[in-house]
C-alpha positions in Angstrom: 76.7 105.3 121.7 76.6 103.8 118.2 80.0 103.6 116.5 78.9 106.1 113.7 77.7 108.8 116.2 80.8 108.2 118.3 83.1 108.7 115.3 81.3 111.9 114.2 80.3 113.5 117.5 83.0 112.4 119.9 86.2 111.8 117.8 89.6 111.5 119.3 92.4 113.9 118.7 94.1 111.8 116.0 90.8 111.6 114.0 90.3 115.4 114.2 93.9 116.0 113.0 93.5 113.5 110.2 90.2 115.2 109.1 91.8 118.7 109.1 94.8 117.5 107.1 92.7 115.7 104.6 90.3 118.7 104.2 93.2 121.2 103.8 95.0 119.0 101.3 91.8 118.6 99.3 91.0 122.3 99.5 94.5 123.2 98.3 94.2 120.8 95.4 90.7 122.2 94.5 91.9 125.8 94.7 94.9 125.2 92.4 92.8 123.2 89.9 90.2 126.1 89.7 92.9 128.7 89.6 94.7 127.0 86.7 91.4 126.3 84.9 91.7 122.5 84.8 88.8 120.8 83.1 87.6 118.6 86.0 88.8 120.1 89.4 86.8 117.5 91.2 89.3 114.8 90.3 92.1 116.7 92.1 89.8 117.0 95.2 88.8 113.3 95.0 92.4 112.2 94.7 93.4 114.0 97.9 90.7 112.1 99.7 91.6 108.8 98.1 95.3 108.9 99.0 94.6 110.3 102.5 96.2 108.0 105.2 96.9 108.7 108.9 100.6 108.1 108.5 102.9 110.2 106.3 104.9 107.3 104.8 101.6 105.6 103.9 100.4 108.7 102.0 103.7 109.0 100.1 103.8 105.3 99.1 100.1 105.3 98.1 100.6 108.5 96.2 103.6 107.1 94.3 101.7 103.8 93.6 98.7 105.9 92.4 100.9 108.1 90.2 102.5 105.1 88.5 99.2 103.3 88.0 97.7 106.5 86.6 100.5 107.0 84.1 100.1 103.4 82.9 96.3 103.7 82.7 96.6 107.0 80.8 98.9 105.4 78.2 96.6 102.3 77.9 93.5 104.5 77.5 95.0 106.3 74.5 96.2 102.9 73.1 92.7 101.3 73.4 91.0 104.3 71.9 93.4 104.4 69.0 92.9 100.7 68.3 89.2 100.3 68.9 87.5 103.7 68.5 85.5 102.5 65.5 84.2 99.3 67.1 82.6 100.2 70.5 81.8 96.5 71.4 85.4 95.5 70.8 86.6 98.5 72.8 84.4 97.5 75.7 85.6 93.9 75.5 89.3 95.0 75.5 88.6 97.2 78.5 86.9 94.3 80.4 90.0 92.1 79.8 92.3 94.9 80.9 90.2 95.4 84.1 90.3 91.6 84.8 94.1 91.5 84.2 94.7 94.5 86.6 92.5 92.9 89.3 94.3 89.6 89.0 97.6 91.5 89.2 96.6 93.3 92.4 95.6 90.0 93.9 98.9 88.3 93.0 101.2 91.1 94.2 100.0 91.1 97.8 101.7 94.3 98.9 101.1 98.0 99.1 102.2 98.4 95.5 99.2 96.4 94.4 97.4 99.8 94.4 99.2 100.6 91.1 97.3 97.8 89.4 94.1 99.1 90.9 94.7 102.6 89.4 95.9 101.2 86.1 92.6 99.3 85.8 90.1 102.0 86.4 92.0 105.0 85.0 91.4 103.6 81.5 87.7 103.8 82.2 87.9 107.3 83.7 89.6 108.6 80.6 88.4 106.5 77.7 84.6 106.0 78.4 83.7 109.8 78.4 85.7 110.2 75.2 84.1 107.3 73.3 81.8 109.6 71.3 84.7 112.0 70.4 87.8 109.8 70.3 90.0 112.5 68.8 89.9 114.3 72.1 91.1 111.4 74.1 94.7 112.6 74.3 93.7 116.0 75.7 91.4 114.3 78.3 94.2 111.9 79.2 96.6 114.8 79.9 93.9 116.7 81.9 93.0 113.7 84.1 96.6 112.9 84.7 97.4 116.5 85.7 94.4 116.6 88.1 95.3 113.4 89.7 98.9 114.3 90.1 97.9 117.6 91.7 95.8 115.9 94.3 98.6 113.5 95.1 101.1 116.3 95.6 98.7 118.4 97.8 97.8 115.4 100.0 101.4 114.4 100.5 102.5 118.0 101.3 99.8 118.6 103.9 100.3 115.2 105.5 104.1 115.8 105.8 103.8 119.3 107.2 100.8 119.2 109.5 101.0 116.9 112.6 103.2 114.4 110.7 102.7 110.8 112.0 105.6 108.7 110.8 105.3 105.0 110.3 108.8 104.4 111.6 107.8 105.9 115.0 105.1 103.3 115.3 107.3 100.4 114.3 109.1 100.3 117.6 105.9 99.7 119.6 104.5 97.3 117.1 107.8 95.4 116.9 107.9 95.1 120.7 104.3 93.7 120.8 105.2 91.2 118.1 108.3 90.2 120.0 106.5 89.7 123.2 103.7 87.8 121.6 106.2 85.6 119.8 108.0 84.6 123.0 104.8 84.0 124.8 103.5 81.9 121.9 106.7 79.9 122.0 106.3 79.4 125.7 102.7 78.2 125.3 103.8 75.8 122.5 106.3 74.1 124.8 103.6 72.8 127.1 100.9 72.2 124.5 98.4 74.6 126.0 94.8 74.5 124.8 94.9 77.9 123.0 97.9 76.9 120.8 96.1 77.4 117.5 94.8 80.8 118.5 98.2 81.8 119.8 99.9 80.7 116.6 97.5 82.6 114.5 97.8 85.7 116.6 101.6 85.8 116.4 101.6 85.0 112.6 99.1 87.8 112.1 101.3 90.2 114.1 104.4 89.2 112.1 102.7 89.7 108.8 101.2 93.0 109.9 104.5 94.5 111.1 106.3 93.3 108.0 103.6 95.1 105.9 104.2 98.4 107.7 107.9 98.0 106.8 107.2 99.0 103.2 105.7 102.4 104.3 108.6 103.3 106.6 111.0 103.0 103.7 109.8 106.4 102.5 110.5 108.2 105.7 114.2 109.0 105.5 117.3 107.1 106.7 115.9 106.2 110.1 112.8 104.8 108.5 114.8 102.7 106.0 117.1 101.4 108.8 114.1 100.4 110.9 112.4 98.8 107.8 115.5 96.7 107.3 115.7 95.7 110.9 112.1 94.6 110.9 113.0 92.0 108.3 115.5 90.6 110.7 113.0 90.5 113.5 110.4 88.8 111.4 112.8 86.1 110.5 114.0 85.5 114.1 110.4 85.2 115.3 109.5 82.7 112.6 112.5 80.6 113.5 111.6 80.9 117.2 108.2 79.5 116.5 109.7 76.7 114.4 112.1 75.7 117.1 109.4 75.8 119.8 107.2 73.4 117.8 110.2 71.1 117.2 110.9 71.0 121.0 107.3 70.0 121.5 107.5 67.3 118.9 110.7 66.0 120.5 109.1 66.0 123.9 106.3 63.8 122.7 108.9 61.1 121.8 110.1 60.8 125.5 108.9 58.0 127.7 107.3 58.8 131.0 110.6 58.5 133.0 112.5 60.7 130.6 109.7 63.4 130.5 109.7 63.4 134.3 113.4 63.9 134.4 113.4 66.8 132.0 110.2 68.4 133.3 112.0 71.0 135.6 114.0 72.2 132.6 110.9 72.6 130.5 109.1 74.5 133.2 112.0 76.8 133.7 112.3 77.6 130.0 108.6 78.0 129.8 108.6 80.6 132.6 111.7 82.4 131.2 110.0 82.9 127.8 106.7 84.0 129.3 108.5 86.8 131.1 111.6 87.4 128.9 114.8 88.9 130.3 118.0 88.9 128.2 120.4 88.2 131.1 118.2 85.5 132.5 117.8 83.8 129.1 121.6 83.8 128.7 122.3 82.2 132.1 119.5 79.7 131.6 120.9 78.8 128.2 124.3 77.9 129.6 122.8 75.7 132.3 120.6 73.8 129.8 123.6 73.4 127.5 125.6 71.9 130.3 122.8 69.6 131.2 122.6 68.4 127.5 126.2 67.2 127.7 125.6 65.1 130.8 126.8 61.5 129.9 124.1 59.9 132.0 121.2 61.1 129.8 119.7 59.2 126.9 119.9 60.2 123.2 116.2 61.3 123.2 116.9 63.5 126.3 120.0 65.0 124.7 118.0 65.9 121.5 115.3 67.6 123.6 117.8 69.6 125.7 119.8 70.6 122.7 116.7 71.9 121.0 115.8 73.8 124.2 119.3 75.4 124.0 118.7 76.3 120.4 115.3 77.8 121.4 116.9 80.0 124.0 119.6 81.1 121.4 116.9 82.2 119.1 114.9 83.9 121.8 118.1 86.0 122.6 118.6 86.6 118.9 115.0 87.9 118.6 115.6 90.2 121.5 118.7 91.7 119.8 116.7 92.1 116.6 114.1 94.0 118.6 116.8 96.3 120.0 118.0 96.9 116.4 114.4 98.0 115.4 114.0 100.3 118.4 117.5 101.9 117.9 117.1 102.2 114.1 120.4 100.3 113.4 119.9 97.4 111.0 122.5 94.6 111.1 124.7 94.0 108.0 123.3 90.6 107.2 119.6 91.5 106.8 117.5 88.6 105.4 115.1 88.7 102.5 111.5 90.0 103.0 108.8 87.6 103.9 107.4 85.8 100.9 103.7 85.7 100.3 101.5 82.9 99.0 100.3 83.7 95.5 97.3 81.8 94.0 96.9 82.3 90.3 93.5 80.5 90.0 92.1 82.6 92.8 93.4 85.7 91.1 91.7 84.7 87.8 88.5 84.2 89.7 88.7 87.7 91.2 89.6 89.1 87.8 86.6 87.4 86.2 84.4 89.2 88.8 85.6 92.6 87.4 85.1 91.5 83.8 81.6 90.1 84.5 80.4 93.3 86.3 81.8 95.6 83.6 80.4 93.6 80.7 76.9 93.4 82.3 76.9 97.2 82.8 78.4 97.7 79.3 75.6 95.5 77.8 73.0 97.6 79.6 74.5 100.8 78.1 74.6 99.4 74.6 71.0 98.2 74.9 69.5 101.4 76.3 71.8 104.1 75.0 71.4 105.8 78.3 73.5 109.0 78.4 74.3 108.7 82.1 75.5 105.1 81.8 79.2 105.9 81.3 79.2 107.4 84.8 77.8 104.2 86.3 80.2 102.2 84.1 83.2 104.2 85.6 81.9 103.5 89.1 81.6 99.8 88.3 85.3 99.8 87.2 86.3 101.7 90.4 84.5 99.4 92.8 85.7 96.2 90.9 89.3 97.4 90.9 89.3 98.3 94.6 87.3 95.4 96.0 87.1 92.5 93.5 90.3 91.0 94.9 88.8 90.6 98.4 86.8 87.7 99.6 84.4 90.0 101.4 84.0 92.2 98.3 80.2 92.0 98.4 80.1 93.3 102.0 82.5 96.2 101.2 80.4 96.9 98.1 77.3 97.2 100.2 79.2 99.7 102.4 80.0 101.6 99.3 76.2 101.6 98.4 75.4 103.0 101.9 77.9 105.7 101.3 76.2 106.7 98.0 72.8 106.7 99.7 74.2 109.1 102.4 75.9 111.3 99.8 72.9 111.8 97.5 70.7 113.9 99.9 73.6 115.9 101.3 74.9 116.6 97.8 71.4 117.7 96.6 71.2 120.2 99.4 74.6 121.6 98.8 74.7 121.4 95.0 71.2 122.2 94.1 70.0 124.5 96.9 72.9 126.3 98.6 75.5 126.8 95.8 73.0 128.4 93.3 72.6 131.2 95.8 76.3 131.5 96.8 79.3 132.5 94.8 83.1 132.6 95.3 85.6 130.1 96.5 85.2 130.8 100.2 81.5 130.0 100.0 82.2 126.8 98.0 84.7 125.7 100.7 82.2 126.4 103.4 79.3 124.5 101.7 81.5 121.5 100.8 83.9 121.6 103.7 81.5 120.9 106.5 80.0 117.6 105.0 83.5 116.5 103.9 84.9 117.2 107.4 82.4 114.8 109.0 83.1 112.3 106.2 86.9 112.5 106.9 86.2 111.9 110.6 84.4 108.7 109.6 87.3 107.7 107.3 89.6 107.8 110.4 87.6 105.0 112.0 88.3 101.6 110.4 84.9 100.2 111.2 83.0 102.7 109.1 85.9 103.8 106.9 84.5 102.2 103.7 81.1 103.9 104.0 82.7 107.2 104.9 85.1 107.1 102.0 82.3 106.3 99.6 80.3 109.1 101.0 83.1 111.7 100.5 83.9 110.6 97.0 80.4 110.5 95.7 79.5 113.7 97.4 82.3 115.4 95.4 81.2 113.7 92.2 77.6 114.8 92.6 78.5 118.4 93.5 81.1 118.5 90.7 82.8 121.9 91.6 83.7 123.9 88.5 84.6 127.5 87.7 81.4 127.8 85.7 78.9 125.5 87.3 75.5 124.5 86.0 72.7 123.4 88.3 70.2 120.9 86.8 68.1 118.6 89.1 67.5 116.2 86.2 71.2 115.8 85.5 71.8 115.3 89.3 69.2 112.6 89.6 70.4 110.9 86.4 74.0 110.8 87.8 72.8 109.5 91.2 70.8 106.7 89.6 73.8 105.7 87.4 76.0 105.5 90.5 73.6 103.2 92.3 73.2 100.9 89.2 77.0 100.9 88.6 77.9 99.9 92.1 74.9 97.5 92.2 76.3 95.7 89.2 79.6 95.3 90.9 78.0 93.9 94.1 75.9 91.5 92.1 79.0 90.2 90.4 80.7 89.7 93.8 77.6 87.8 94.9 77.6 85.5 91.8 81.3 84.8 91.7 82.2 84.1 95.3 84.5 81.5 97.0 81.8 79.2 98.5 83.9 76.1 98.8 86.5 76.4 101.5 87.4 72.8 101.1 88.5 73.5 97.5 90.6 76.4 98.7 92.1 74.2 101.5 93.1 71.6 98.9 94.8 74.2 96.8 96.7 75.5 99.8 97.8 72.0 100.7 99.0 71.4 97.2 101.0 74.7 97.3 102.5 73.6 100.7 103.5 70.3 99.2 105.1 72.0 96.3 107.1 74.3 98.6 108.3 71.3 100.6 109.6 69.7 97.4 111.4 72.9 96.5 112.8 73.3 100.0 114.8 70.1 99.6 117.0 71.8 97.0 116.5 75.5 97.5 119.5 77.6 98.5 119.6 77.7 102.3 120.2 81.5 102.5 116.8 83.1 102.8 114.9 79.8 102.9 113.6 80.6 106.4 111.8 83.8 105.4 110.7 82.3 102.1 109.1 79.2 103.6 108.0 80.8 106.9 106.3 83.8 105.2 104.4 81.7 102.7 103.3 79.3 105.4 102.2 82.1 107.7 100.1 83.5 104.8 98.5 80.1 104.1 97.7 79.3 107.7 96.0 82.7 108.1 93.9 82.0 105.0 93.0 78.5 106.3 92.0 80.0 109.7 89.6 82.4 108.0 87.6 79.4 106.6 88.0 77.3 109.8 84.6 78.0 111.2 82.9 77.4 107.8 84.2 73.8 107.6 82.7 70.6 109.0 84.5 68.8 111.8 86.0 66.3 109.3 87.0 69.0 106.8 88.8 71.0 109.5 91.6 68.6 108.9 92.7 71.1 106.2 94.1 73.2 109.1 96.0 70.1 110.3 97.3 69.6 106.8 98.8 73.1 106.9 100.3 72.5 110.4 101.8 69.1 109.4 103.3 70.8 106.3 104.7 73.5 108.5 106.3 70.9 110.9 107.9 68.9 108.1 109.3 72.1 106.5 110.7 73.2 109.9 112.4 69.9 110.4 113.8 69.9 106.9 115.2 73.4 107.4 116.6 72.4 110.8 118.3 69.3 109.2 119.9 71.3 106.4 121.1 74.0 108.9 122.7 71.3 111.0 124.4 69.7 108.0 125.7 73.1 106.9 127.2 73.8 110.3 128.7 70.3 110.7 130.5 70.3 107.4 131.0 66.6 107.7 132.4 64.5 104.8 129.2 62.5 104.1 130.3 61.3 100.6 127.0 62.5 99.0 124.8 60.7 101.5 123.1 64.0 102.3 122.2 64.7 98.7 121.0 61.1 98.2 118.7 61.4 101.3 117.3 64.8 100.2 116.6 63.4 96.7 114.7 60.5 98.2 112.8 62.8 100.5 111.9 65.0 97.6 110.5 62.0 95.7 108.4 61.0 98.7 107.1 64.6 99.2 106.3 65.0 95.5 103.8 62.2 95.7 102.2 63.7 98.8 100.8 62.2 102.0 98.2 59.4 101.6 97.1 56.2 103.5 99.8 53.4 103.5 102.6 55.8 102.6 103.8 56.5 106.1 106.7 54.0 105.9 108.2 55.3 102.7 110.9 57.3 104.5 111.9 54.5 106.9 114.6 52.9 104.7 116.2 56.2 103.6 116.1 57.6 107.1 117.7 54.5 108.6 120.5 54.5 106.0 121.2 58.2 106.5 121.2 58.0 110.3 123.8 55.2 110.0 126.0 57.4 107.9 125.7 60.3 110.4 126.5 58.1 113.4 129.8 57.0 111.8 130.9 60.7 111.9 132.9 62.0 114.9 130.4 63.0 117.6 129.4 66.7 117.6 126.3 68.7 118.5 125.3 69.5 114.9 125.6 65.8 114.0 123.4 64.8 117.0 120.8 67.4 116.1 120.9 66.3 112.5 120.1 62.7 113.6 117.2 64.0 115.7 115.9 66.0 112.7 115.9 62.9 110.5 114.0 61.0 113.1 111.5 63.8 113.4 111.1 64.0 109.7 110.3 60.3 109.6 107.8 60.5 112.4 106.1 63.7 111.1 105.7 62.1 107.7 104.2 59.0 109.2 101.8 61.1 111.3 100.7 63.2 108.3 99.9 60.0 106.3 98.0 58.5 109.2 96.0 61.7 109.4 95.0 61.2 105.8 93.9 57.7 106.6 91.7 58.9 109.5 90.1 61.5 107.2 89.6 59.5 104.0 90.0 55.9 105.1 92.4 53.3 103.9 90.9 53.1 100.4 
């Protein structure tokens, strides 16, 4: 059965519950708006559908973000109208710049609160554009729109909280366990260098980022939700460290000769099997045995480094298991780390912002040239689509889904608004005529694969029917509005097609430059929180590089390797700094001198014939470390310096393979 028919005719229980909640929340908002005589009750109904989410915490957070963005947009609409009411072209230019700024802001923020920027962008258009011919009424319209939107937010939030509430924090336990299991299995696969290492790394990074994103929603679900949200931060950090140590073990293993690898192979196999099927008690017993083997005087330094890192890997596997228990029990530890940091790309944000400005100015120019009375409605839709989707790389595809939703809404709205409602009267009949089409639309909204088209269908159906206390039915006005919708969304899709990221290599170069800058900062950044700062940003970048992987040529796919090499160097640098912090050895400033030399080398970046630039500094620092009283942190620090030296040389040789010696 096609996915659309399955979603509409054979929905699951959760989809039906979501559709009922959404419909009741929208119906309550519409009834109150009509009862209180608000100017545009349709906005209250639309808002209830816009903020509808399957989980209660998501509805509350999205409602708060929408409320804040609406208030900011309301204030800016009054300001723009007060400054530029007498110069329409200047008013439209200022509005285009504001829309671009809000789109760029939503791109940079990279969290659920980015929705505030989206609302702040198109609320100005919603309020100010209809008032451009009578600017003295803009304040009244601003108050009316703000009241209607706030009413929709409150009604949607109340119905979501009271009817079949589905709390985010209840889902976090299962999602956290899946992320934990995937993390330990990815670490296990990394140890043996299995063929699917890249796919496994991307899968666990995606899970970590997704679970961490849900943490924001759970914050709004009471004390237990906040505790689990804080515990999720600890689990994310432990899983990132686990992946880092697993990769460091693999790098250390590659430095062993054949006899050493054969000697340690049973230990590696045992750790591999223990991580693949994790058990806290078994991990603890195995950790003690590996630790004892690492202190055998008969093994070489390389073998000691490898066994010591295996011990550290098992320590972090047990720490990740304890962090999972904290999430499931809802008891966050006292020393919760910072949230995962996200990669922010200002040039990319400006590119996406220019999409919004271009689409708006094209539609505004069409309005000024034709003086079409329905053009403001299309202009508002251009702002809405640009604010929602201009910050996405697949904005054109989502825009086309939006167009499909409009095409579906037009005939249904014509039947309801121009044929049925002129013969019916009263709120019950209004609910019956609008409720059935909206119920099926809400069923589609519950399915992620057709959610964009279904949402567009619901919103534009409401706009075209436009329920009021005193309705007027004009086919010409209906067709005019429908045509304006298609042109407005079409202008946005055209802008998405014209300004699109068609050069993944350029994007890859920018991500490598950002990684290099982070490595430089990592040499002097405060150690507390550095794991989540660097790990979160690198996870974000690797996921972005993976999206473009299939679009690159075989040679250009080295951009992914650049990201992995940067991740490895950052991991070794963090490992070295942690070992030095634990050792507390009197190094007489040798550690600061080495980190400064490392910073200077990293600042110039990897290139052919630069692979030996860390050799002298590494040799001098290792000599200083080896003069210290022997201890495990000192031995691990020596191993980290050697790995930094080798990883840097490998990165530079990779550049030579890609670009040649010249």
